[in-house]
C-alpha positions as CSV (number, residue, x, y, z in Angstrom):
1,M,1.8,-63.1,-95.1
2,N,1.2,-66.3,-97.2
3,S,-1.6,-66.9,-99.3
4,T,-3.1,-69.1,-102.1
5,T,-4.3,-67.9,-105.3
6,T,-6.1,-69.6,-108.1
7,S,-5.7,-72.8,-110.4
8,A,-3.2,-74.9,-113.0
9,L,-1.2,-79.4,-115.5
10,N,-0.1,-82.7,-118.2
11,T,2.9,-84.2,-120.3
12,S,3.9,-87.7,-121.7
13,H,6.7,-89.9,-120.3
14,A,7.6,-93.5,-120.4
15,A,8.4,-94.2,-116.8
16,A,11.2,-96.6,-115.7
17,F,10.3,-97.7,-112.2
18,E,12.4,-99.4,-109.7
19,N,11.7,-102.0,-107.1
20,T,8.4,-100.9,-105.6
21,R,9.2,-102.9,-102.3
22,A,11.9,-100.3,-101.4
23,M,9.2,-97.4,-101.9
24,T,7.0,-98.9,-99.2
25,P,7.5,-97.5,-95.8
26,P,9.8,-99.7,-93.5
27,H,7.3,-99.7,-90.7
28,R,4.6,-101.4,-92.8
29,P,4.3,-105.2,-92.2
30,T,4.4,-107.7,-94.6
31,T,2.4,-110.4,-92.6
32,S,-0.1,-110.4,-90.0
33,V,-2.0,-112.7,-87.9
34,T,-5.3,-110.6,-88.2
35,D,-8.2,-111.4,-90.1
36,R,-7.6,-108.9,-92.7
37,V,-4.3,-107.2,-93.5
38,V,-2.6,-105.5,-96.7
39,V,0.2,-107.3,-97.8
40,D,3.3,-105.7,-99.5
41,R,3.0,-106.1,-103.4
42,V,5.4,-108.5,-105.1
43,A,8.4,-106.5,-106.2
44,E,8.8,-106.4,-110.0
45,Q,10.2,-104.4,-112.7
46,P,7.2,-103.0,-114.5
47,I,7.4,-101.8,-118.1
48,P,6.0,-98.2,-119.2
49,G,2.4,-98.1,-118.9
50,Q,1.9,-101.4,-116.9
51,S,0.9,-102.4,-113.5
52,F,3.0,-101.5,-110.4
53,G,2.5,-104.8,-108.9
54,N,-0.3,-106.9,-107.1
55,C,-1.7,-106.2,-103.8
56,L,-2.4,-109.4,-102.1
57,Q,-5.3,-109.0,-99.5
58,T,-6.1,-111.8,-96.7
59,V,-9.9,-111.7,-96.1
60,S,-9.9,-114.6,-93.8
61,R,-7.1,-116.9,-92.2
62,D,-7.7,-119.4,-94.8
63,K,-8.5,-117.3,-98.1
64,V,-6.3,-114.9,-100.0
65,Y,-7.4,-113.1,-103.2
66,L,-5.1,-111.2,-105.6
67,R,-6.5,-107.9,-106.6
68,D,-4.8,-106.5,-109.6
69,T,-4.2,-102.8,-109.7
70,T,-2.6,-101.1,-112.7
71,V,-1.2,-97.3,-112.6
72,D,-0.7,-95.9,-116.0
73,E,0.2,-92.6,-117.1
74,V,-2.6,-90.3,-118.5
75,R,-2.1,-90.0,-122.1
76,T,-5.5,-90.0,-124.2
77,R,-8.6,-88.2,-124.1
78,A,-10.3,-90.9,-122.5
79,D,-7.7,-91.1,-119.8
80,R,-8.0,-87.3,-119.1
81,R,-11.8,-87.5,-118.9
82,A,-11.4,-90.5,-116.4
83,F,-8.9,-88.2,-114.3
84,V,-11.5,-85.3,-114.2
85,E,-14.4,-87.4,-113.3
86,L,-13.1,-89.5,-110.3
87,P,-14.0,-87.0,-107.5
88,W,-17.6,-87.4,-108.3
89,R,-17.3,-90.9,-107.1
90,I,-15.1,-90.3,-104.1
91,Y,-17.3,-87.4,-102.8
92,R,-20.8,-88.5,-103.8
93,D,-21.7,-89.0,-100.1
94,D,-20.0,-85.7,-99.0
95,P,-22.4,-83.0,-98.4
96,H,-19.6,-80.4,-98.4
97,W,-17.8,-81.1,-101.6
98,V,-18.3,-78.7,-104.2
99,P,-17.9,-80.3,-107.7
100,P,-15.6,-78.2,-110.0
101,L,-16.3,-76.9,-113.4
102,R,-15.3,-79.9,-115.7
103,R,-13.7,-77.6,-118.3
104,E,-11.9,-75.7,-115.8
105,V,-10.2,-78.9,-114.5
106,H,-9.4,-79.9,-118.2
107,A,-7.9,-76.5,-118.8
108,F,-5.8,-77.0,-115.6
109,I,-4.3,-80.2,-116.6
110,D,-3.7,-79.0,-120.3
111,R,0.0,-78.3,-121.1
112,R,-1.1,-76.1,-124.1
113,K,-3.2,-73.8,-122.0
114,H,-1.4,-73.9,-118.5
115,P,1.5,-71.4,-118.1
116,F,3.2,-73.8,-115.7
117,Y,4.3,-75.9,-118.5
118,Q,6.4,-72.9,-120.0
119,H,9.1,-73.5,-117.4
120,G,8.0,-76.9,-115.4
121,E,7.1,-80.4,-116.2
122,A,4.1,-82.4,-114.8
123,V,2.4,-85.8,-115.4
124,Q,-0.8,-87.4,-114.3
125,F,-1.4,-91.0,-113.4
126,L,-4.4,-93.1,-112.8
127,A,-5.0,-96.1,-110.7
128,R,-7.4,-98.9,-112.0
129,R,-8.9,-101.9,-110.3
130,D,-10.6,-104.5,-112.5
131,N,-10.8,-101.7,-115.1
132,E,-12.5,-99.3,-112.9
133,V,-10.8,-95.9,-112.0
134,V,-10.1,-95.9,-108.2
135,G,-7.3,-93.5,-107.9
136,R,-5.4,-90.3,-109.5
137,I,-2.4,-88.2,-108.9
138,L,-0.4,-85.4,-110.5
139,V,3.3,-85.0,-109.9
140,S,5.3,-81.9,-110.9
141,D,8.9,-80.8,-111.3
142,D,9.3,-76.9,-110.9
143,P,13.0,-75.9,-111.6
144,N,12.3,-72.4,-110.5
145,Y,11.5,-73.4,-107.1
146,N,14.7,-75.6,-106.7
147,E,16.7,-73.0,-108.2
148,Q,15.1,-70.2,-105.8
149,Y,15.7,-72.2,-102.5
150,G,18.5,-74.6,-103.5
151,T,16.5,-77.7,-103.2
152,N,16.0,-81.0,-105.2
153,L,12.3,-81.7,-104.8
154,G,9.2,-82.4,-106.8
155,C,5.4,-82.2,-105.8
156,F,2.5,-84.2,-105.9
157,G,-1.0,-83.0,-105.9
158,M,-4.7,-83.6,-107.2
159,F,-4.5,-86.8,-105.1
160,E,-7.7,-88.7,-105.0
161,C,-8.2,-92.2,-104.0
162,I,-10.7,-94.7,-102.4
163,D,-9.9,-95.8,-98.9
164,D,-7.4,-98.6,-99.9
165,Q,-3.8,-98.3,-98.6
166,C,-2.5,-100.6,-101.6
167,I,-3.9,-98.1,-104.3
168,A,-2.6,-95.0,-102.5
169,D,0.9,-96.7,-102.2
170,D,0.9,-97.7,-106.0
171,L,0.0,-94.0,-106.9
172,L,2.8,-92.4,-104.7
173,N,5.1,-95.1,-105.8
174,A,4.4,-93.9,-109.4
175,A,4.8,-90.2,-108.5
176,A,8.2,-91.0,-106.5
177,A,9.5,-93.1,-109.5
178,W,8.9,-90.2,-112.0
179,L,10.5,-87.6,-109.8
180,K,13.5,-90.1,-109.1
181,Q,14.1,-90.4,-112.7
182,R,14.4,-86.9,-113.1
183,G,16.9,-86.8,-110.2
184,R,14.8,-85.4,-107.5
185,T,15.4,-86.7,-103.9
186,Q,12.4,-85.4,-102.1
187,V,8.7,-85.3,-102.6
188,L,6.2,-82.5,-101.1
189,G,2.7,-82.4,-101.2
190,P,-0.3,-82.2,-101.8
191,I,0.6,-79.1,-103.9
192,D,-0.8,-78.5,-107.5
193,Y,2.3,-77.5,-109.4
194,S,3.5,-74.8,-106.8
195,T,2.1,-73.0,-103.9
196,N,0.8,-70.2,-106.3
197,Y,-1.9,-72.9,-107.1
198,P,-4.5,-75.0,-104.7
199,C,-2.3,-76.6,-102.1
200,G,-2.5,-78.6,-98.6
201,L,-4.2,-81.6,-97.2
202,L,-7.2,-80.6,-95.2
203,I,-6.8,-82.0,-91.7
204,K,-9.3,-80.0,-89.6
205,G,-12.5,-78.4,-90.8
206,F,-14.3,-80.8,-92.9
207,D,-17.8,-79.7,-91.7
208,T,-18.0,-76.6,-93.9
209,P,-17.4,-76.4,-97.8
210,P,-14.1,-75.2,-99.4
211,R,-14.0,-71.7,-100.6
212,I,-13.0,-70.7,-104.1
213,M,-9.5,-72.4,-105.0
214,M,-9.1,-74.2,-101.7
215,N,-8.8,-78.0,-101.0
216,H,-11.4,-80.3,-99.6
217,Q,-10.4,-83.8,-98.8
218,P,-11.9,-86.9,-96.9
219,A,-10.5,-87.3,-93.4
220,Y,-9.0,-90.7,-94.4
221,Y,-6.4,-89.2,-97.0
222,Q,-4.1,-88.2,-93.9
223,R,-3.9,-92.0,-93.1
224,L,-3.2,-93.0,-96.5
225,L,-0.5,-90.4,-97.1
226,E,1.2,-90.9,-93.8
227,N,1.2,-94.6,-93.9
228,W,3.3,-94.3,-97.1
229,G,5.7,-92.4,-95.1
230,L,4.9,-88.9,-95.6
231,V,5.4,-86.6,-92.6
232,K,4.4,-83.2,-91.6
233,S,6.3,-80.2,-93.2
234,K,4.0,-77.3,-92.5
235,D,0.6,-76.7,-91.4
236,M,-1.5,-73.8,-92.7
237,F,-4.7,-71.9,-91.4
238,A,-7.6,-70.6,-93.1
239,W,-9.5,-67.9,-91.2
240,W,-13.1,-67.0,-91.0
241,F,-14.5,-63.5,-90.6
242,E,-18.4,-62.6,-90.0
243,D,-17.9,-59.2,-87.9
244,T,-20.7,-60.1,-85.7
245,N,-19.1,-57.8,-83.1
246,D,-18.8,-55.0,-85.6
247,M,-15.1,-55.0,-85.9
248,I,-15.2,-52.4,-88.7
249,G,-17.0,-49.9,-86.4
250,A,-14.6,-50.5,-83.4
251,W,-11.7,-50.2,-85.8
252,S,-12.8,-47.2,-87.9
253,D,-11.2,-44.4,-85.7
254,R,-8.1,-46.5,-85.1
255,A,-7.7,-47.2,-88.9
256,E,-7.8,-43.4,-89.6
257,K,-5.1,-42.6,-87.1
258,L,-3.0,-45.5,-88.5
259,A,-3.4,-44.3,-91.9
260,E,-2.7,-40.5,-91.3
261,R,0.4,-41.6,-88.7
262,F,2.1,-43.7,-91.5
263,Q,0.8,-41.8,-94.6
264,V,-1.0,-44.9,-95.8
265,N,-3.3,-44.7,-98.7
266,I,-5.6,-47.8,-99.7
267,R,-7.0,-47.5,-103.1
268,P,-8.7,-49.9,-105.6
269,V,-7.0,-51.3,-108.8
270,D,-7.4,-48.8,-111.7
271,L,-9.2,-51.4,-114.4
272,R,-8.8,-48.5,-116.9
273,N,-4.9,-49.1,-116.7
274,F,-5.1,-52.7,-115.8
275,D,-1.9,-53.7,-117.7
276,E,0.1,-51.2,-115.7
277,E,-1.6,-52.3,-112.6
278,L,-0.5,-55.7,-113.3
279,H,3.1,-54.8,-113.1
280,V,2.4,-53.3,-109.8
281,F,0.8,-56.6,-108.7
282,K,3.5,-58.8,-110.0
283,Y,6.1,-56.7,-108.0
284,L,4.0,-56.7,-104.8
285,Y,3.1,-60.3,-105.0
286,N,6.8,-61.6,-105.6
287,A,8.1,-59.0,-103.0
288,C,5.6,-59.6,-100.2
289,W,6.5,-63.3,-100.0
290,E,10.2,-63.2,-100.9
291,N,12.0,-65.7,-98.7
292,H,8.6,-67.0,-97.2
293,W,8.6,-70.9,-96.8
294,G,7.3,-72.5,-100.0
295,M,6.5,-69.3,-102.1
296,V,7.9,-69.3,-105.5
297,K,8.1,-66.2,-107.7
298,M,5.4,-65.9,-110.5
299,T,6.5,-65.9,-113.9
300,D,5.3,-63.2,-116.3
301,A,3.1,-65.8,-118.0
302,E,1.6,-67.1,-114.7
303,C,1.0,-63.6,-113.7
304,D,-0.9,-62.7,-116.9
305,H,-2.9,-65.9,-116.6
306,L,-4.0,-65.1,-112.7
307,A,-4.6,-61.5,-114.0
308,D,-7.0,-62.9,-116.6
309,Q,-9.0,-64.8,-114.1
310,L,-9.1,-61.9,-111.6
311,R,-10.5,-59.5,-114.0
312,Q,-13.3,-62.0,-115.0
313,I,-14.6,-62.5,-111.5
314,S,-13.2,-59.7,-108.9
315,K,-14.2,-56.3,-108.4
316,A,-11.9,-53.4,-108.5
317,E,-13.1,-52.3,-104.9
318,M,-12.1,-55.7,-104.0
319,M,-8.6,-55.7,-105.3
320,L,-6.6,-53.2,-103.2
321,I,-3.2,-51.6,-103.2
322,A,-1.6,-50.0,-100.2
323,E,0.8,-47.1,-100.9
324,V,2.8,-45.0,-98.5
325,K,4.1,-41.8,-99.9
326,G,2.8,-42.9,-103.4
327,V,5.1,-46.0,-103.3
328,P,3.1,-49.5,-103.5
329,V,3.9,-51.5,-100.4
330,G,0.8,-53.9,-100.1
331,I,-1.6,-55.8,-101.9
332,C,-5.0,-57.3,-101.0
333,V,-7.2,-59.4,-103.4
334,T,-10.6,-60.7,-102.5
335,L,-12.7,-63.2,-104.6
336,P,-16.5,-63.8,-104.4
337,D,-16.8,-67.3,-103.5
338,I,-17.5,-68.5,-106.9
339,N,-18.1,-72.0,-105.2
340,E,-21.5,-70.9,-104.0
341,A,-22.5,-70.1,-107.7
342,I,-21.0,-73.5,-109.3
343,R,-21.8,-75.8,-106.6
344,P,-25.5,-76.5,-108.0
345,L,-24.2,-76.9,-111.6
346,N,-22.5,-80.3,-110.8
347,G,-19.6,-79.4,-112.9
348,N,-21.4,-78.5,-116.0
349,L,-21.8,-75.6,-118.0
350,F,-23.5,-77.0,-121.0
351,N,-26.3,-79.5,-120.9
352,Y,-27.5,-81.1,-124.3
353,G,-25.4,-78.8,-126.2
354,L,-27.2,-75.7,-124.5
355,P,-25.6,-73.2,-122.2
356,I,-28.0,-73.9,-119.6
357,G,-25.3,-74.0,-116.8
358,V,-23.8,-70.6,-118.1
359,F,-27.4,-69.0,-117.5
360,K,-27.4,-70.4,-114.1
361,L,-24.0,-69.6,-113.2
362,L,-24.8,-65.9,-114.0
363,R,-27.9,-66.0,-112.1
364,N,-26.0,-67.8,-109.1
365,M,-23.3,-65.1,-109.2
366,R,-25.6,-62.3,-108.1
367,R,-26.6,-64.4,-105.2
368,I,-23.2,-65.0,-103.7
369,N,-22.9,-64.0,-99.8
370,T,-19.2,-64.8,-99.1
371,A,-15.8,-64.1,-100.1
372,R,-12.1,-65.2,-99.8
373,V,-9.5,-63.0,-99.2
374,A,-6.8,-65.0,-101.4
375,V,-3.9,-62.4,-101.4
376,L,-2.8,-60.3,-98.5
377,G,0.7,-59.2,-98.2
378,V,3.1,-56.1,-97.0
379,I,6.4,-55.9,-98.2
380,N,9.3,-55.9,-95.8
381,G,10.0,-52.7,-94.2
382,Y,6.4,-51.5,-93.9
383,R,4.9,-54.2,-91.6
384,R,3.7,-53.4,-88.1
385,R,2.3,-50.0,-89.4
386,G,-1.3,-51.3,-89.7
387,V,-0.9,-51.6,-93.5
388,A,-2.4,-55.3,-93.4
389,E,-5.1,-54.6,-91.0
390,L,-6.4,-51.3,-92.9
391,M,-6.6,-53.3,-96.1
392,I,-8.6,-56.1,-94.3
393,L,-11.0,-53.6,-92.7
394,R,-11.5,-51.8,-96.2
395,T,-12.3,-55.1,-97.7
396,L,-14.6,-56.1,-94.9
397,D,-16.4,-52.9,-95.1
398,Y,-17.1,-52.9,-98.7
399,G,-18.0,-56.4,-98.9
400,K,-20.4,-56.2,-95.9
401,N,-22.0,-52.7,-96.5
402,Q,-22.1,-52.7,-100.3
403,L,-22.0,-56.0,-101.5
404,G,-24.1,-57.7,-98.8
405,Y,-21.6,-60.5,-97.8
406,Q,-22.1,-62.2,-94.6
407,G,-18.8,-63.8,-94.1
408,A,-15.5,-64.3,-95.7
409,E,-12.3,-66.5,-95.5
410,L,-8.8,-65.3,-95.5
411,G,-6.4,-68.2,-96.4
412,W,-3.9,-69.5,-96.0
413,T,-1.3,-68.4,-93.4
414,L,1.5,-70.5,-92.0
415,E,1.2,-71.4,-88.5
416,E,4.7,-70.1,-87.4
417,N,3.9,-66.8,-88.7
418,E,3.0,-65.4,-85.4
419,M,2.9,-61.6,-86.6
420,V,0.4,-62.6,-89.3
421,T,-1.8,-64.6,-86.7
422,R,-1.7,-61.5,-84.4
423,T,-2.9,-59.1,-87.1
424,V,-5.6,-61.5,-88.4
425,K,-7.0,-62.1,-84.9
426,R,-6.9,-58.3,-84.1
427,V,-9.4,-57.6,-86.9
428,G,-11.7,-60.5,-85.9
429,G,-10.4,-63.6,-87.9
430,I,-11.1,-67.0,-86.4
431,P,-9.0,-70.1,-87.4
432,Y,-11.6,-72.6,-88.7
433,K,-9.4,-74.9,-91.2
434,T,-6.1,-76.6,-91.0
435,Y,-4.3,-77.6,-93.9
436,R,-0.9,-79.5,-94.0
437,I,2.0,-79.9,-96.5
438,L,3.8,-83.2,-96.1
439,E,7.2,-84.4,-97.2
440,R,9.5,-87.6,-97.8
441,E,12.9,-88.1,-98.9
442,L,13.2,-90.5,-101.8
443,A,15.9,-92.9,-101.0
């Protein structure tokens, strides 16, 4: 079963960009008789750090305004701050958006702190219009992914933009040009570094808040990305559990019979021997999703980074290992939905130098009533034996009856994974959000 896990990016590079007209989708018109139309930017050969071009907009039949948009690589502390702050403008009227902790986003794009940079490269770009930040994008190159799958692609992620096609085009052109200079011939996204981190464009399920480490975007992003020439690669589902029909009770006898028949033992992670358990986790994580679309093996550094995060927020009883005759064959990691706790903080742990947000966070953590099943997998050869169902039911039982959780998300799973879909539905999962990965060839 496929899943997403937790968070991670920055570098510096002087980009030599190619003709931006060639990067614009051929289906997009350059002129129109309508009252308002976006016209292709004037082709030019920008120098590093300069604008990709100007976007002409006709606002009436006899008036044309020249609107200058610059796209620059993030280099300075002020740039990084602007990169982090932009979502507060984009989502200010969205009641379901959860403001991330600013310090976490800064750490995610810090090449000195994030383990992705030990094997991959990434940069961020900012779009400005009249010196106001109006868009951002992250572009990354993961050689491990390309080696594992024999591909030649890079990824874009952390895309945020006002509803303006010209600005979106400029940002995506910047990302594409950076990848082309590195010899890549395809772009995939939205993916923050790799599918081990937040990924996917939300295309269904805008009416509920995102759970921990899941994306949330405006509906118009799909139009902006597709108008640039990106097309569907894969869809992914997030599932919701509430157990309103008492699936735990209905499945309890069946679960015991499955466990006895296939000699399955479900146990929590042993926190006293966490380092040893970490080796088991890494083995299971990489083995469960081997040869699954889009999943790249975690490095030791990435696994250690993830383990540190899990140790801080999860409980042993919600980190499960399935064994058959003592052999580890499956894993299930469920996280309290920290988004519930951080949402009221508006991104701040400190106010006026005081840890006011920290105290609020600790208080709010005790009031969390939902969770997210972030990792759920069974290695090949042990599937169709009820192992996944047993782990889900054990998680739901503990979360509902011991922690008082009222609901939980499981995500994400691939649309074509019918075996997983059947498994999740059998234990009461309902698909409630759809995410999409898009792709485009870089001619």
